[in-house]
Each structure stands twice: as structure tokens, then as C-alpha cells.
C-alpha positions in Angstrom: 0.0 0.0 0.0 2.9 2.4 0.8 4.5 1.7 -2.6 1.2 2.4 -4.3 0.8 5.7 -2.6 4.4 6.8 -3.3 4.2 5.8 -6.9 1.0 7.8 -7.4 1.6 10.9 -5.5 4.6 11.8 -7.6 2.4 11.4 -10.8 0.0 14.2 -9.8 0.9 17.8 -10.3 -0.2 20.6 -7.9 -2.1 22.3 -10.7 -4.2 19.1 -11.3 -5.5 19.2 -7.8 -6.1 23.0 -7.7 -2.9 24.0 -5.8 -0.9 27.1 -6.6 2.8 26.6 -7.0 4.9 29.1 -5.2 8.2 30.5 -6.2 11.3 28.3 -6.2 12.1 24.9 -7.6 10.4 21.7 -6.4 13.0 19.1 -5.8 10.7 16.1 -6.5 8.1 15.6 -9.2 4.4 15.6 -8.3 3.0 16.4 -4.9 4.9 16.8 -1.7 3.8 14.5 1.1 2.0 17.3 3.0 -0.1 18.1 0.0 -2.0 14.9 -0.4 -2.2 14.6 3.3 -3.9 18.1 3.6 -6.2 17.5 0.7 -7.3 14.1 2.1 -7.9 15.6 5.5 -5.3 13.6 7.4 -2.2 14.6 9.3 1.2 14.7 7.5 2.5 12.2 10.1 -0.4 9.8 9.4 0.1 10.0 5.7 3.9 9.5 6.1 3.3 6.4 8.2 1.0 5.0 5.5 3.7 5.5 2.8 6.3 3.9 5.0 4.1 0.9 5.8 3.9 1.7 9.5 0.1 2.4 9.5 -2.0 -0.5 8.2 -5.6 0.3 9.0 -6.8 3.3 7.0 -10.6 3.6 7.1 -12.6 3.3 3.9 -13.2 7.1 4.0 -9.5 7.8 4.2 -8.9 5.3 1.3 -11.6 7.1 -0.7 -10.2 10.5 0.0 -6.7 9.4 -1.0 -8.0 7.9 -4.2 -9.8 11.2 -5.0 -6.7 13.3 -4.3 -4.3 11.0 -6.3 -6.7 11.1 -9.2 -6.7 7.3 -9.6 -9.1 5.6 -12.0 -11.8 3.2 -10.9 -9.7 0.0 -11.2 -6.8 1.7 -9.3 -9.3 2.8 -6.5 -10.5 -0.8 -6.2 -6.9 -2.0 -6.0 -6.1 0.5 -3.2 -9.1 -0.7 -1.3 -7.9 -4.3 -1.7 -4.4 -3.4 -0.5 -6.0 -1.7 2.6 -7.9 -4.9 3.4 -4.7 -7.0 3.0 -2.7 -4.7 5.1 -5.3 -4.8 7.9 -5.4 -8.6 8.2 -4.3 -10.0 11.5 -4.5 -13.6 10.4 -3.4 -15.4 7.3 -6.1 -15.7 4.6 -7.8 -19.0 3.9 -5.8 -21.2 1.5 -6.7 -20.5 -2.1 -7.6 -23.1 -4.7 -4.8 -25.6 -5.3 -2.6 -24.6 -8.3 -3.6 -26.1 -11.6 -3.0 -25.5 -15.2 -5.6 -28.0 -16.3 -7.9 -27.0 -19.0 -11.0 -29.2 -19.3 -12.2 -30.9 -22.4 -15.1 -28.5 -22.7 -12.8 -25.5 -22.9 -10.7 -27.3 -25.6 -13.8 -27.9 -27.6 -14.8 -24.3 -27.2 -11.4 -23.2 -28.5 -11.8 -25.4 -31.5 -15.3 -24.2 -32.1 -14.1 -20.6 -32.2 -12.0 -21.2 -35.2 -11.1 -19.3 -37.4 -11.2 -16.7 -34.5 -7.8 -16.9 -32.7 -8.3 -17.7 -29.0 -6.2 -18.7 -26.0 -6.6 -19.5 -22.3 -4.2 -17.9 -19.9 -3.7 -18.3 -16.1 -3.6 -15.5 -13.6 0.2 -15.1 -13.9 -0.3 -15.0 -17.7 0.9 -18.5 -18.4 -0.4 -19.7 -21.8 -2.5 -22.8 -20.9 -4.3 -23.7 -24.1 -4.9 -22.3 -27.5 -6.3 -22.9 -31.0 -4.0 -22.7 -34.1 -4.6 -19.0 -34.8 -4.4 -18.1 -31.2 -0.8 -19.4 -30.8 0.3 -17.9 -34.1 -0.6 -14.4 -33.0 2.3 -14.7 -30.5 4.9 -14.9 -33.2 7.7 -17.2 -32.2 6.0 -18.6 -29.1 5.5 -22.0 -30.7 9.3 -22.4 -30.6 9.5 -22.0 -26.9 9.3 -24.9 -24.4 5.7 -25.3 -23.1 6.7 -24.5 -19.6 8.2 -21.1 -20.7 5.1 -20.0 -22.6 4.0 -17.0 -20.7 2.5 -13.9 -22.3 4.5 -11.4 -20.2 7.8 -13.3 -20.7 7.1 -13.3 -24.5 6.2 -9.6 -24.6 9.2 -8.4 -22.7 12.0 -10.9 -23.4 11.3 -11.9 -27.0 13.0 -9.3 -29.2 10.6 -9.9 -32.0 7.5 -9.1 -29.9 7.8 -5.4 -30.3 7.6 -5.8 -34.1 4.3 -7.8 -33.8 2.2 -4.9 -32.4 1.5 -1.5 -33.7 1.3 -0.2 -30.1 3.7 -2.4 -28.2 3.8 0.2 -25.4 0.1 -0.5 -24.7 0.7 -4.2 -24.5 3.5 -4.0 -22.0 1.5 -1.6 -19.8 -1.4 -4.1 -19.7 0.9 -7.0 -18.8 2.6 -5.1 -16.0 -0.8 -3.9 -14.7 -2.1 -7.5 -14.3 1.1 -8.7 -12.6 1.4 -5.7 -10.3 -2.2 -6.2 -9.1 -1.6 -9.9 -8.3 1.7 -9.2 -6.6 0.1 -6.6 -4.3 -3.1 -8.4 -3.2 -2.5 -12.2 -3.6 1.2 -12.9 -3.8 1.0 -16.2 -1.7 -1.7 -17.9 -3.7 -0.8 -21.5 -4.6 -1.5 -20.9 -8.3 1.0 -17.9 -8.2 4.0 -19.8 -6.8 6.1 -18.8 -9.9 5.1 -15.1 -9.9 8.0 -13.9 -7.8 10.5 -15.7 -10.0 8.8 -14.4 -13.2 8.9 -10.8 -11.9 12.6 -11.2 -10.9 13.3 -12.6 -14.4 11.6 -9.7 -16.1 13.2 -7.1 -13.8 16.6 -8.5 -14.6 16.0 -8.9 -18.4 13.9 -5.9 -19.3 14.6 -2.2 -18.5 11.1 -1.4 -19.7 9.5 -3.8 -17.3 11.6 -2.4 -14.4 10.5 1.1 -15.2 6.8 0.3 -15.5 7.0 -1.9 -12.3 7.9 1.1 -10.2 5.0 3.1 -11.6 2.5 0.8 -9.9 -0.1 1.0 -12.7 -2.6 -1.8 -12.1 -4.9 -1.0 -15.1 -5.5 -4.0 -17.4 -7.2 -4.1 -20.8 -10.2 -6.4 -21.1 -11.4 -5.5 -24.6 -10.5 -3.4 -27.6 -8.6 -3.8 -30.8 -5.0 -4.8 -31.7 -3.1 -4.5 -34.9 -0.7 -7.4 -35.5 2.1 -7.9 -38.0 2.0 -11.7 -38.6 4.1 -13.7 -41.1 2.1 -15.2 -44.0 -0.9 -12.9 -43.5 0.7 -9.4 -43.1 -1.0 -6.6 -41.1 -4.3 -7.6 -39.5 -6.5 -5.6 -37.0 -8.6 -7.7 -34.7 -11.0 -6.8 -31.9 -10.6 -8.8 -28.7 -12.5 -9.7 -25.6 -11.1 -11.1 -22.4 -13.4 -13.0 -20.1 -13.1 -15.0 -16.8 -13.9 -18.7 -17.0 -16.2 -19.6 -14.2 -15.2 -22.7 -12.1 -11.5 -22.2 -12.7 -8.7 -20.7 -10.6 -8.8 -17.4 -12.4 -8.3 -18.6 -16.0 -9.2 -16.2 -18.7 -10.3 -16.8 -22.3 -9.1 -14.2 -24.7 -10.8 -14.3 -28.1 -10.1 -12.2 -31.2 -12.6 -11.5 -34.0 -13.2 -9.5 -37.1 -16.4 -8.5 -39.1 -17.1 -11.1 -41.8 -16.6 -9.9 -45.3 -13.8 -7.5 -44.3 -10.1 -7.8 -45.4 -9.2 -8.4 -41.7 -11.6 -11.3 -41.5 -10.1 -12.8 -44.6 -6.6 -12.5 -43.2 -7.8 -14.1 -39.9 -9.1 -17.1 -41.9 -5.8 -17.3 -43.7 -4.0 -17.2 -40.4 -6.0 -20.2 -39.1 -5.4 -22.1 -42.4 -1.6 -21.4 -42.3 -1.2 -22.4 -38.7 0.2 -25.8 -37.8 -1.8 -28.8 -36.9 -4.4 -28.0 -34.2 -2.7 -28.2 -30.8 -5.3 -27.7 -28.1 -3.6 -29.7 -25.3 -3.3 -28.1 -22.0 0.3 -27.2 -21.1 0.7 -29.9 -18.4 -0.3 -32.7 -20.9 2.4 -31.6 -23.3 5.0 -31.7 -20.6 4.3 -35.4 -20.2 
């Protein structure tokens, strides 16, 4: 919670919250500690203890006031509330669902039925768990990686070719960091996230872009929209996408892409499906065996 507050108070300028800037240089960007404290109606000492992790029980009204002062968006406000709940716990949370990367036969059939629409299933830490042919091909080069290494965040940051796949690579990396940051803050000890710390350390060591974004503590993730891909064999294709939670799973998400029938992008999507390798819809753990 302290890291979240520190990362966000330096992003807000005095002018954005209606403060007049006096003469002289400000040594740090954004707001000084006393400014969000005053605007939120708490003492400077109390706010300082929040940032330093020495105060762990802010009231909902204080959390709301800080969210308003720091100009956070709705998802960031929710995350700050979740962090406050975690910080106030006096006992360990109930054990989460046992870790699993299993994808049931119904989900595999669903992926197959979505063709030629590219679709994948990912775990909470962005491990690639299952896919249809076009879905895997959108992650250019991913099929050459060992199954246990197939992780969307790892591919985006550590595969040099990934930045040439997207028209807006910067948006993709921000979305990846947002999901991982939110998990690391509120549920770091969940059994299905046992590899999250190692993944974050790997990305911090291997990607300056990841390290920079990690410190910004942006927890916004994209759930729908459009992406433009540069894919061998089909060229440039723009697809809409929708991410949705799969009920009855430990946080698995289905991400499906689509295009309007009769458009050039739809034709390219069909070609992508046809050009893909043999259908490979096995869950990751089956391939390991």
C-alpha cells in the first residue's frame, strides 16, 4: 500500500488538484507529502506512516479521500481498497484453490469451435495454458518456446521480435505489468502464483522497460478493444478482442479475437487459421508429459 501511494503521489501535479505553485524549484516531481495529506484531511504524520508501511488500517473514508486526491481511476481505486484490506489482516487468509494449469475438455472444444477466430486460455500469472491454431500464431515465435516457458508477459518483454508484432507495443507492455502488479500486491502467496515472484525477478533483470513500469505501480489491465498485428504469412491484421473470466477455474481467462465477416481483416484471420500448424489444443501440463 505504501508503494502504491508513493508511486501515485509523484504522478500528480499541484495544478491538477487546484494548488498554486509558489516560487522556487520543487526538488521532487508531483506532490509533496504534505499536499495529499492536507487535501485528504489527514495529518502529515499519518500519511507518512501510510507510505512507510507503519500504518496498516486506514478507514474506507481515508482510502476514498486518498483515491480522489491522487486522481486514480476506478480500477486503481478498487486495488487501493484491496491493498488496505490485505494490510489490515491480523491472520493469514484462507488457502486458495490448489494450483492447476488443467484446461477441461469442454474448454478445448470451445477453443476449437471458435476457429477461425484466434483464441487462447491464460492463467492468472499470464501462463499460456491452451490455444487454438490461430491463437498461438498471434504470439509470433511462441511455438518455438518450451511449453513451460510459454508466458505472455515473458514473451512480450523478453522476445525481441514481440515489439515488431504490435503497432502499439507500449500499450501491450503496460497491460501486462498492470495485471502482474495487481496480483503481486493483493494475492502474492496464492498457490497458483508460486512462480510469480520468479517471473517478476526474471523480467526485472531482463527488461529495463519492465523495471521502469513496475515502479510506476499502474494496475490497469485491458479487457477488450482492438489490436493490430504484424504476422508472417498474412501481413498486417487488425482484430477486436474480448477477455473473459472462465467460471469454475482458478482465475483462468479466455481471450478471443474476431473481425467482421466480409472485411479484409476477417479474410486474413481465416488465412492465419489455415496457415497455422496442426491443431494443438492440449493443456500445457499434458504436453510436458
